[in-house]
C-alpha positions as CSV (number, residue, x, y, z in Angstrom):
1,X,43.9,115.9,75.0
2,X,45.6,119.3,72.9
3,X,44.0,122.7,74.0
4,X,43.8,125.7,72.5
5,X,43.8,128.9,74.4
6,X,41.6,132.1,73.4
7,X,43.0,135.3,74.3
8,X,41.3,135.7,78.1
9,X,42.7,132.1,78.3
10,X,46.2,133.6,77.4
11,X,46.2,136.0,79.9
12,X,45.8,134.2,82.6
13,X,48.5,131.5,81.6
14,X,50.5,134.5,81.1
15,X,50.1,135.1,85.2
16,X,50.9,132.0,85.9
17,X,54.0,131.3,83.6
18,X,55.1,135.1,85.8
19,X,54.1,133.3,89.3
20,X,56.6,130.3,88.3
21,X,59.8,133.0,86.8
22,X,59.3,135.0,89.7
23,X,59.3,132.0,92.5
24,X,62.3,130.3,90.8
25,X,64.5,133.3,90.2
26,X,63.8,133.8,94.3
27,X,64.3,130.4,95.0
28,X,67.6,130.8,92.9
29,X,69.0,133.8,95.1
30,X,68.0,131.5,98.6
31,X,70.2,128.4,96.7
32,X,73.3,129.1,98.9
33,X,76.2,127.6,100.7
34,X,74.2,125.9,103.9
35,X,70.6,126.0,102.6
36,X,69.0,123.2,103.0
37,X,66.4,121.3,100.1
38,X,63.7,121.1,102.1
39,X,63.6,125.1,103.2
40,X,63.6,125.4,99.8
41,X,60.4,123.2,99.3
42,X,59.0,125.2,102.3
43,X,59.5,128.3,100.6
44,X,58.1,127.3,97.5
45,X,55.1,126.2,99.3
46,X,54.4,129.6,101.2
47,X,54.9,131.8,98.1
48,X,52.6,129.9,96.2
49,X,50.4,129.9,98.9
50,X,50.9,133.7,99.1
51,X,50.1,134.3,95.2
52,X,46.8,132.2,95.6
53,X,47.8,129.7,93.4
54,X,48.0,126.1,93.6
55,X,51.1,123.3,93.4
56,X,50.8,121.1,90.3
57,X,52.9,118.9,92.1
58,X,51.9,118.1,95.9
59,X,49.3,115.7,94.6
60,X,50.8,114.3,91.6
61,X,50.5,110.5,91.3
62,X,51.6,109.1,87.8
63,X,52.9,105.9,86.9
64,X,56.3,106.6,86.9
65,X,56.4,107.7,90.4
66,X,55.7,106.0,94.2
67,X,52.3,107.7,95.4
68,X,51.6,111.0,95.1
69,X,55.0,113.4,95.2
70,X,53.7,115.0,98.4
71,X,56.5,118.2,97.6
72,X,56.3,122.0,95.7
73,X,59.8,121.6,93.7
74,X,61.7,119.8,92.7
75,X,65.1,119.6,93.6
76,X,67.6,117.8,91.3
77,X,71.1,118.4,92.8
78,X,74.5,117.5,90.6
79,X,73.6,113.4,89.3
80,X,69.6,113.8,89.5
81,X,68.2,115.4,86.5
82,X,64.5,115.2,86.5
83,X,61.5,115.0,88.9
84,X,64.1,115.1,92.0
85,X,62.2,115.0,95.4
86,X,63.5,117.1,98.1
87,X,65.2,115.5,101.3
88,X,67.4,116.4,103.7
89,X,70.7,117.7,102.1
90,X,72.5,121.1,102.6
91,X,74.1,122.7,99.4
92,X,77.2,122.7,99.2
93,X,79.9,125.2,96.9
94,X,79.8,123.6,93.4
95,X,77.3,121.4,93.2
96,X,75.1,121.6,90.5
97,X,71.3,122.3,91.1
98,X,68.2,122.2,89.3
99,X,64.9,124.1,90.1
100,X,61.5,122.9,88.3
101,X,58.5,124.1,89.3
102,X,54.7,123.8,87.8
103,X,51.9,125.6,89.3
104,X,48.2,126.7,88.2
105,X,46.5,129.8,89.0
106,X,43.2,130.6,87.8
107,X,42.5,127.9,85.9
108,X,45.8,127.3,84.2
109,X,49.4,125.3,84.5
110,X,53.0,126.8,83.7
111,X,56.2,124.9,84.0
112,X,60.0,125.7,84.4
113,X,63.0,124.5,85.1
114,X,66.8,126.2,85.5
115,X,70.1,124.4,86.8
116,X,72.9,127.0,88.2
117,X,76.2,126.1,90.1
118,X,75.9,127.0,94.0
119,X,78.3,128.9,95.3
120,X,81.5,130.6,93.7
121,X,82.9,127.3,92.3
122,X,82.5,127.0,88.4
123,X,82.9,123.9,87.0
124,X,83.8,123.9,83.8
125,X,82.1,121.3,82.4
126,X,79.1,121.7,84.7
127,X,78.9,125.6,83.1
128,X,78.9,124.4,79.8
129,X,76.8,121.6,80.5
130,X,74.2,124.1,81.5
131,X,74.5,126.7,78.2
132,X,74.0,123.8,75.9
133,X,70.4,123.4,77.4
134,X,70.0,126.8,77.9
135,X,70.9,127.3,73.7
136,X,68.7,124.5,73.0
137,X,66.0,125.3,74.9
138,X,66.9,128.9,73.0
139,X,67.1,127.0,69.2
140,X,64.0,124.7,70.3
141,X,61.8,128.0,70.8
142,X,62.8,130.3,68.0
143,X,61.5,126.8,65.6
144,X,58.2,127.4,67.2
145,X,55.9,128.8,65.0
146,X,52.0,129.0,63.2
147,X,52.5,126.3,60.6
148,X,55.9,124.6,61.9
149,X,55.4,120.7,63.7
150,X,56.4,119.2,67.1
151,X,59.4,117.6,64.7
152,X,61.1,120.9,64.1
153,X,61.5,121.4,67.4
154,X,62.8,118.5,68.7
155,X,65.1,118.5,65.5
156,X,66.1,122.2,66.9
157,X,66.5,121.1,70.2
158,X,68.6,118.0,69.4
159,X,70.8,119.6,67.0
160,X,72.0,121.8,69.6
161,X,72.7,118.6,72.5
162,X,74.3,116.9,69.4
163,X,76.8,118.8,68.5
164,X,78.0,119.7,72.1
165,X,78.4,116.0,72.9
166,X,75.8,115.1,74.9
167,X,74.0,111.2,74.4
168,X,70.3,112.5,74.1
169,X,67.5,110.3,76.1
170,X,63.6,110.6,75.1
171,X,61.8,109.0,77.4
172,X,61.0,112.2,78.8
173,X,60.7,115.6,76.8
174,X,58.7,118.5,76.4
175,X,54.8,118.3,76.7
176,X,51.7,119.9,75.8
177,X,50.4,122.5,79.0
178,X,47.1,124.5,79.3
179,X,44.5,123.9,82.2
180,X,46.6,120.9,83.2
181,X,50.0,120.3,83.9
182,X,50.7,117.5,81.2
183,X,49.1,117.4,77.8
184,X,49.8,115.9,74.5
185,X,51.6,116.4,72.3
186,X,54.8,115.0,74.0
187,X,57.9,116.7,72.2
188,X,61.0,114.7,72.5
189,X,64.8,116.3,73.1
190,X,65.9,115.3,69.3
191,X,63.4,114.2,66.2
192,X,62.7,114.3,62.3
193,X,61.7,118.2,60.9
194,X,58.4,118.2,59.4
195,X,57.0,115.4,61.7
196,X,54.0,115.5,64.5
197,X,51.3,117.6,65.3
198,X,51.3,121.2,63.5
199,X,51.1,124.3,65.2
200,X,48.9,126.7,65.9
201,X,48.5,129.7,67.6
202,X,46.7,129.7,71.2
203,X,49.1,126.3,72.5
204,X,51.1,126.1,75.1
205,X,53.7,123.8,74.8
206,X,56.5,123.3,77.9
207,X,60.1,123.1,76.2
208,X,62.7,121.0,78.2
209,X,66.0,120.5,77.1
210,X,67.5,117.9,79.4
211,X,71.5,115.8,79.7
212,X,73.5,113.9,81.2
213,X,77.1,114.3,80.7
214,X,78.5,111.0,79.7
215,X,75.2,108.5,79.1
216,X,71.4,108.7,78.2
217,X,70.6,106.3,80.6
218,X,68.4,107.1,83.5
219,X,68.0,104.9,87.3
220,X,65.6,105.6,89.4
221,X,66.4,106.8,93.3
222,X,65.3,104.2,96.2
223,X,63.3,107.6,96.8
224,X,60.6,106.1,93.8
225,X,61.0,109.7,92.4
226,X,64.1,111.3,91.9
227,X,65.8,110.2,88.2
228,X,69.8,110.0,88.4
229,X,72.0,109.3,85.5
230,X,73.0,105.4,85.5
231,X,76.8,106.6,85.5
232,X,76.7,109.1,88.4
233,X,77.6,111.7,86.1
234,X,76.5,115.1,86.6
235,X,72.9,116.8,84.3
236,X,71.5,119.9,83.3
237,X,67.8,120.7,82.6
238,X,66.5,124.4,81.0
239,X,62.7,124.7,80.9
240,X,60.0,127.2,79.5
241,X,56.7,127.2,79.1
242,X,55.8,128.8,75.8
243,X,52.4,130.3,73.8
244,X,52.4,130.1,70.1
245,X,51.5,133.1,68.2
246,X,50.7,134.4,64.6
247,X,54.1,136.3,64.8
248,X,56.1,133.1,66.4
249,X,56.6,132.2,69.9
250,X,56.2,134.2,73.5
251,X,58.1,132.7,76.8
252,X,55.9,132.8,79.7
253,X,58.1,132.2,82.6
254,X,60.5,134.8,82.2
255,X,60.8,136.7,85.9
256,X,59.1,140.7,85.9
257,X,60.4,141.7,89.1
258,X,63.7,141.9,91.4
259,X,64.0,139.3,93.4
260,X,65.5,138.7,97.5
């Protein structure tokens, strides 16, 4: 299913996007040395409920996961990259943490992810990898305009990641979003320009470049959800929900306030 939103629906989606961004920034600020991943999950649950929104994750039960996800945010540390199931883990200085959040409010969903280093340590390789996913995300957003095609976005993202020297996995990538979290079209993180679905104003997309430092191969954790790098290398992931407009792309998942 591919949805095209009208202006009223888009206004609701913008509200959801701002909520997702604000929750993520609050959780980033609370992701200090000594914080526990389960506490981050509980804080996410409380903020979602306080906003009158609904989690897209807690009851999520796709074919690639083991039963309902059962938590409110994905927390991926170091060699984990996608679908990180919150667990009893205390964050340490230098950990590379990815927070991935999707919620629905007033009938429309938004999805975003951020990667960052916990504490004062700044491992150069990790900083460079996070930067590469952020630059790739920016390139993908710049390529998203009316009349362009999904392949143009994929090519822009893949060009940045490839030039930075990272292997690219195409099994998981960006996706359409709207009244539900995951919709068509699929947006792989590399591809050929001029191919695929033609972009139209009112289309919402979640773009999400992610990489692993030295491999494109994933393994599934014993928890049945968390995807890790096959070599144990570090990973990074950046994601925004965007709306195609008459003028290009509008980022819906930008923070709107100061966060504590």
